[in-house]
DOTORLO-394151 format. One record per residue (C-alpha): residue number from 1; residue in three letters; x, y, z. Coordinates in steps of 0.02 Angstrom, whole numbers, plus 50000, padded with zeros to 5 digits. Example, Ala and Ser with C-alpha at 12.3 -4.5 7.8 and 13.67 -1.06 7.14 Angstrom:
<pts>
<pt 1,ALA,<50615,49775,50390>>
<pt 2,SER,<50684,49947,50357>>
</pts>
This chain:
<pts>
<pt 1,MET,<49227,57657,46419>>
<pt 2,THR,<49289,57807,46322>>
<pt 3,ASP,<49481,57828,46294>>
<pt 4,ASP,<49464,58034,46343>>
<pt 5,PRO,<49509,58029,46547>>
<pt 6,PHE,<49403,58179,46549>>
<pt 7,VAL,<49241,58089,46520>>
<pt 8,ALA,<49318,57930,46590>>
<pt 9,HIS,<49343,58034,46755>>
<pt 10,ARG,<49200,58160,46774>>
<pt 11,GLY,<49073,58100,46889>>
<pt 12,LEU,<49224,58095,47011>>
<pt 13,LEU,<49275,58263,46968>>
<pt 14,PHE,<49112,58353,46995>>
<pt 15,THR,<49088,58240,47171>>
<pt 16,VAL,<49276,58308,47209>>
<pt 17,ALA,<49199,58477,47185>>
<pt 18,TYR,<49027,58465,47231>>
<pt 19,GLU,<49098,58393,47418>>
<pt 20,MET,<49235,58534,47434>>
<pt 21,LEU,<49090,58676,47373>>
<pt 22,GLY,<48913,58607,47418>>
<pt 23,SER,<48840,58683,47286>>
<pt 24,ALA,<48800,58576,47114>>
<pt 25,ALA,<48806,58712,46998>>
<pt 26,ASP,<48979,58784,47072>>
<pt 27,ALA,<49040,58640,47028>>
<pt 28,GLU,<48958,58602,46857>>
<pt 29,ASP,<49058,58774,46825>>
<pt 30,VAL,<49228,58708,46925>>
<pt 31,VAL,<49205,58551,46797>>
<pt 32,GLN,<49197,58644,46649>>
<pt 33,GLU,<49361,58737,46700>>
<pt 34,THR,<49430,58602,46708>>
<pt 35,TRP,<49381,58530,46558>>
<pt 36,LEU,<49449,58704,46475>>
<pt 37,ARG,<49624,58672,46556>>
<pt 38,TRP,<49648,58507,46518>>
<pt 39,ALA,<49599,58527,46345>>
<pt 40,ASP,<49712,58667,46336>>
<pt 41,ALA,<49864,58574,46430>>
<pt 42,PRO,<50017,58559,46328>>
<pt 43,GLY,<50089,58364,46318>>
<pt 44,ARG,<49926,58289,46414>>
<pt 45,GLU,<49943,58126,46308>>
<pt 46,ARG,<50118,58107,46415>>
<pt 47,VAL,<50024,58143,46601>>
<pt 48,ARG,<50069,57966,46671>>
<pt 49,ASP,<49911,57973,46796>>
<pt 50,PRO,<49771,58067,46706>>
<pt 51,ARG,<49655,58047,46858>>
<pt 52,ALA,<49766,58117,46991>>
<pt 53,TYR,<49806,58265,46863>>
<pt 54,LEU,<49626,58293,46842>>
<pt 55,VAL,<49578,58292,47020>>
<pt 56,ARG,<49723,58407,47059>>
<pt 57,ILE,<49657,58535,46940>>
<pt 58,VAL,<49470,58528,47011>>
<pt 59,THR,<49538,58534,47193>>
<pt 60,ARG,<49629,58702,47157>>
<pt 61,GLN,<49493,58752,47048>>
<pt 62,SER,<49360,58738,47201>>
<pt 63,LEU,<49474,58808,47305>>
<pt 64,ASN,<49485,58969,47220>>
<pt 65,ARG,<49300,58951,47207>>
<pt 66,LEU,<49256,58929,47386>>
<pt 67,ARG,<49343,59101,47445>>
<pt 68,THR,<49216,59168,47300>>
<pt 69,LEU,<49071,59066,47397>>
<pt 70,ALA,<49125,59127,47570>>
<pt 71,ARG,<49086,59304,47530>>
<pt 72,ARG,<48912,59275,47445>>
<pt 73,ARG,<48883,59158,47585>>
<pt 74,GLU,<48928,59292,47706>>
<pt 75,GLU,<48761,59417,47653>>
<pt 76,TYR,<48658,59272,47608>>
<pt 77,VAL,<48492,59303,47700>>
<pt 78,GLY,<48451,59162,47850>>
<pt 79,GLU,<48537,58982,47852>>
<pt 80,TRP,<48616,58936,47701>>
<pt 81,LEU,<48607,58730,47649>>
<pt 82,PRO,<48701,58636,47516>>
<pt 83,GLU,<48594,58623,47343>>
<pt 84,PRO,<48515,58456,47353>>
<pt 85,LEU,<48550,58324,47216>>
<pt 86,LEU,<48443,58189,47158>>
<pt 87,THR,<48518,58034,47173>>
<pt 88,GLY,<48460,57841,47148>>
<pt 89,PRO,<48467,57726,47277>>
<pt 90,ASP,<48612,57642,47191>>
<pt 91,VAL,<48723,57759,47265>>
<pt 92,ALA,<48642,57722,47463>>
<pt 93,GLU,<48744,57545,47413>>
<pt 94,ASP,<48932,57633,47422>>
<pt 95,VAL,<48916,57685,47609>>
<pt 96,GLU,<49054,57805,47603>>
<pt 97,LEU,<49016,57899,47476>>
<pt 98,ALA,<48822,57916,47520>>
<pt 99,GLU,<48869,57982,47684>>
<pt 100,SER,<48993,58100,47614>>
<pt 101,VAL,<48883,58191,47494>>
<pt 102,SER,<48730,58185,47643>>
<pt 103,PHE,<48662,58360,47718>>
<pt 104,ALA,<48718,58306,47896>>
<pt 105,MET,<48905,58278,47801>>
<pt 106,LEU,<48908,58426,47695>>
<pt 107,THR,<48818,58558,47821>>
<pt 108,VAL,<48958,58480,47946>>
<pt 109,LEU,<49112,58507,47801>>
<pt 110,GLU,<49045,58690,47794>>
<pt 111,THR,<49121,58714,47975>>
<pt 112,LEU,<49293,58687,47908>>
<pt 113,GLY,<49405,58806,47813>>
<pt 114,PRO,<49435,58798,47623>>
<pt 115,THR,<49612,58690,47639>>
<pt 116,GLU,<49560,58590,47786>>
<pt 117,ARG,<49390,58540,47703>>
<pt 118,ALA,<49506,58494,47530>>
<pt 119,VAL,<49626,58390,47615>>
<pt 120,PHE,<49479,58309,47712>>
<pt 121,VAL,<49377,58272,47556>>
<pt 122,LEU,<49532,58192,47468>>
<pt 123,ARG,<49590,58086,47601>>
<pt 124,GLU,<49428,58027,47684>>
<pt 125,VAL,<49315,57993,47545>>
<pt 126,PHE,<49435,57956,47398>>
<pt 127,GLU,<49577,57883,47510>>
<pt 128,THR,<49708,58023,47402>>
<pt 129,PRO,<49879,57973,47450>>
<pt 130,TYR,<49966,58111,47560>>
<pt 131,ASP,<50103,58158,47435>>
<pt 132,GLU,<49978,58197,47291>>
<pt 133,ILE,<49858,58324,47406>>
<pt 134,ALA,<50001,58393,47440>>
<pt 135,ARG,<50051,58443,47267>>
<pt 136,ALA,<49860,58493,47243>>
<pt 137,ILE,<49854,58642,47374>>
<pt 138,GLY,<50024,58676,47383>>
<pt 139,LYS,<50083,58608,47525>>
<pt 140,THR,<50214,58497,47612>>
<pt 141,PRO,<50132,58312,47647>>
<pt 142,SER,<50182,58337,47834>>
<pt 143,ALA,<50078,58483,47820>>
<pt 144,VAL,<49930,58396,47748>>
<pt 145,ARG,<49948,58280,47891>>
<pt 146,GLN,<49924,58407,48021>>
<pt 147,LEU,<49785,58457,47924>>
<pt 148,ALA,<49688,58287,47883>>
<pt 149,HIS,<49727,58228,48082>>
<pt 150,ARG,<49634,58436,48128>>
<pt 151,ALA,<49504,58377,47999>>
<pt 152,ARG,<49459,58234,48051>>
<pt 153,GLU,<49450,58273,48246>>
<pt 154,HIS,<49334,58417,48206>>
<pt 155,VAL,<49212,58319,48087>>
<pt 156,ALA,<49189,58179,48212>>
<pt 157,ALA,<49147,58284,48361>>
<pt 158,ARG,<49000,58351,48275>>
<pt 159,ARG,<48927,58221,48140>>
<pt 160,PRO,<48779,58103,48180>>
<pt 161,ARG,<48855,57975,48311>>
<pt 162,ALA,<48808,57795,48230>>
<pt 163,ARG,<48743,57754,48041>>
<pt 164,VAL,<48582,57697,48005>>
<pt 165,SER,<48559,57565,47891>>
<pt 166,ARG,<48441,57615,47742>>
<pt 167,ALA,<48279,57514,47802>>
<pt 168,GLU,<48300,57596,47963>>
<pt 169,GLN,<48275,57786,47870>>
<pt 170,GLU,<48161,57737,47761>>
<pt 171,ALA,<48026,57692,47888>>
<pt 172,VAL,<48076,57841,47996>>
<pt 173,VAL,<48065,57951,47845>>
<pt 174,ALA,<47891,57858,47803>>
<pt 175,ARG,<47825,57891,47981>>
<pt 176,PHE,<47873,58051,47965>>
<pt 177,MET,<47801,58086,47794>>
<pt 178,ALA,<47633,58018,47860>>
<pt 179,ALA,<47623,58118,48005>>
<pt 180,VAL,<47650,58290,47900>>
<pt 181,ARG,<47520,58228,47787>>
<pt 182,GLY,<47388,58218,47907>>
<pt 183,GLY,<47449,58360,48025>>
<pt 184,ASP,<47444,58224,48160>>
<pt 185,MET,<47541,58314,48284>>
<pt 186,ARG,<47548,58168,48398>>
<pt 187,GLY,<47626,58061,48257>>
<pt 188,LEU,<47742,58197,48235>>
<pt 189,LEU,<47806,58204,48412>>
<pt 190,ASP,<47840,58014,48425>>
<pt 191,VAL,<47947,58030,48279>>
<pt 192,LEU,<48049,58175,48326>>
<pt 193,ALA,<48178,58166,48461>>
<pt 194,PRO,<48131,58285,48598>>
<pt 195,ASP,<48287,58397,48548>>
<pt 196,VAL,<48257,58392,48355>>
<pt 197,VAL,<48328,58557,48260>>
<pt 198,LEU,<48233,58613,48102>>
<pt 199,VAL,<48334,58715,47983>>
<pt 200,ALA,<48266,58794,47832>>
<pt 201,ASP,<48351,58881,47670>>
<pt 202,GLY,<48240,59015,47589>>
<pt 203,GLY,<48373,59136,47532>>
<pt 204,GLY,<48264,59250,47550>>
<pt 205,VAL,<48173,59231,47411>>
<pt 206,VAL,<48027,59148,47505>>
<pt 207,ALA,<47968,59110,47657>>
<pt 208,ALA,<48070,59017,47781>>
<pt 209,VAL,<48133,59027,47958>>
<pt 210,ARG,<48293,59136,47987>>
<pt 211,ARG,<48349,59038,48106>>
<pt 212,PRO,<48350,58857,48183>>
<pt 213,VAL,<48212,58791,48269>>
<pt 214,GLU,<48244,58686,48407>>
<pt 215,GLY,<48149,58565,48495>>
<pt 216,ALA,<47996,58467,48452>>
<pt 217,GLU,<47852,58551,48540>>
<pt 218,ARG,<47899,58701,48418>>
<pt 219,VAL,<47969,58601,48251>>
<pt 220,ALA,<47805,58493,48276>>
<pt 221,PRO,<47679,58635,48242>>
<pt 222,LEU,<47763,58704,48111>>
<pt 223,LEU,<47791,58550,48029>>
<pt 224,GLY,<47584,58495,48056>>
<pt 225,GLY,<47527,58674,47988>>
<pt 226,VAL,<47527,58607,47820>>
<pt 227,VAL,<47370,58511,47821>>
<pt 228,LYS,<47272,58681,47856>>
<pt 229,LEU,<47336,58694,47658>>
<pt 230,GLY,<47203,58537,47601>>
<pt 231,ASP,<47214,58454,47397>>
<pt 232,ARG,<47347,58602,47392>>
<pt 233,PHE,<47482,58501,47473>>
<pt 234,ALA,<47563,58339,47427>>
<pt 235,ALA,<47716,58267,47509>>
<pt 236,MET,<47799,58131,47418>>
<pt 237,PRO,<47946,58023,47450>>
<pt 238,MET,<48107,58058,47328>>
<pt 239,TRP,<48300,58025,47356>>
<pt 240,LEU,<48431,58148,47410>>
<pt 241,ASN,<48628,58150,47439>>
<pt 242,GLY,<48616,57963,47415>>
<pt 243,ALA,<48467,57943,47558>>
<pt 244,PRO,<48283,57922,47583>>
<pt 245,ALA,<48206,58104,47574>>
<pt 246,MET,<48043,58185,47538>>
<pt 247,ARG,<47981,58314,47436>>
<pt 248,PHE,<47826,58433,47463>>
<pt 249,GLU,<47718,58509,47324>>
<pt 250,LEU,<47598,58650,47320>>
<pt 251,ASP,<47471,58662,47192>>
<pt 252,GLY,<47554,58539,47074>>
<pt 253,ALA,<47755,58618,47066>>
<pt 254,LEU,<47892,58560,47170>>
<pt 255,ASP,<47893,58678,47349>>
<pt 256,THR,<48015,58607,47475>>
<pt 257,VAL,<48138,58451,47492>>
<pt 258,VAL,<48144,58390,47649>>
<pt 259,SER,<48305,58283,47691>>
<pt 260,LEU,<48310,58204,47886>>
<pt 261,VAL,<48447,58160,47993>>
<pt 262,VAL,<48392,57979,48106>>
<pt 263,GLU,<48478,57945,48246>>
<pt 264,ASP,<48414,57807,48387>>
<pt 265,GLY,<48237,57783,48266>>
<pt 266,LEU,<48199,57966,48278>>
<pt 267,VAL,<48225,58122,48193>>
<pt 268,THR,<48359,58222,48270>>
<pt 269,ARG,<48375,58361,48109>>
<pt 270,ILE,<48267,58438,47995>>
<pt 271,TYR,<48328,58506,47840>>
<pt 272,ALA,<48230,58590,47718>>
<pt 273,VAL,<48265,58675,47555>>
<pt 274,ARG,<48157,58793,47485>>
<pt 275,ASN,<48249,58934,47392>>
<pt 276,PRO,<48187,58911,47236>>
<pt 277,ALA,<48368,58938,47133>>
<pt 278,LYS,<48432,58774,47233>>
<pt 279,LEU,<48290,58651,47181>>
<pt 280,ALA,<48286,58700,46981>>
<pt 281,ARG,<48422,58540,46957>>
<pt 282,LEU,<48332,58424,47026>>
<pt 283,GLY,<48248,58351,46867>>
<pt 284,GLU,<48412,58247,46826>>
<pt 285,GLU,<48494,58124,46903>>
<pt 286,ALA,<48669,58165,46984>>
<pt 287,ALA,<48796,58058,46922>>
<pt 288,LEU,<48924,58041,47065>>
<pt 289,SER,<49066,57914,47094>>
<pt 290,ARG,<49216,57883,47178>>
</pts>
């Protein structure tokens, strides 16, 4: 292991920033800003707990960035979804980490205020002590406890009801992908929950439904229609955000990535990211850690 604490904890810092921001590009910017502050810190060799010190910096920088992003997202065309991360199957082995970076969790975190989001991420995902979170966000430990309690209740009311095993997720993704490939409407209806919701993010750059589409009878025809593209269309499995997912290619180029929420053996939510800016970083596997 390197002697430089920043290098040693870089994966952790990126993960904290990404979970707070939902954007890999912005998380990388925040990590770079953290490095500059670490490099310029006087007496950094005397810092007793470099990990806590670096997390404190990355948290503050992420909170600053969140305020900018809030304004940007108000002007975003259509639905906003997190920037997907290419991950390996090994991320799924850390169940807590995989859940914390899942599309389902990140979209729930978007409904929290910036400070509550920071507290939830630091406490629930990284088990940061309350007094350390307090120093990072400029609150008292008692205030942090209250924020953590509110955020925990908020998230619990909106997250998927139960965890799904990797084997079940892979099996449902395979059934879904086979049905899409074949334009199999019956197969799609069999794998979709009756109240399934499709959310697509085109960013106003490429075609995508502007609002969530609800109900299997409405979602299935949208998905099955790709069969009309014939040999121009291809669907392949991949790992996104710590879970089995898939990529759709058109004329050999990446067109869309799709992440599914599975409950009771059925797809309850579909996240389809089409915005090219959010697909640009999928050639390199993200380094995540807790």
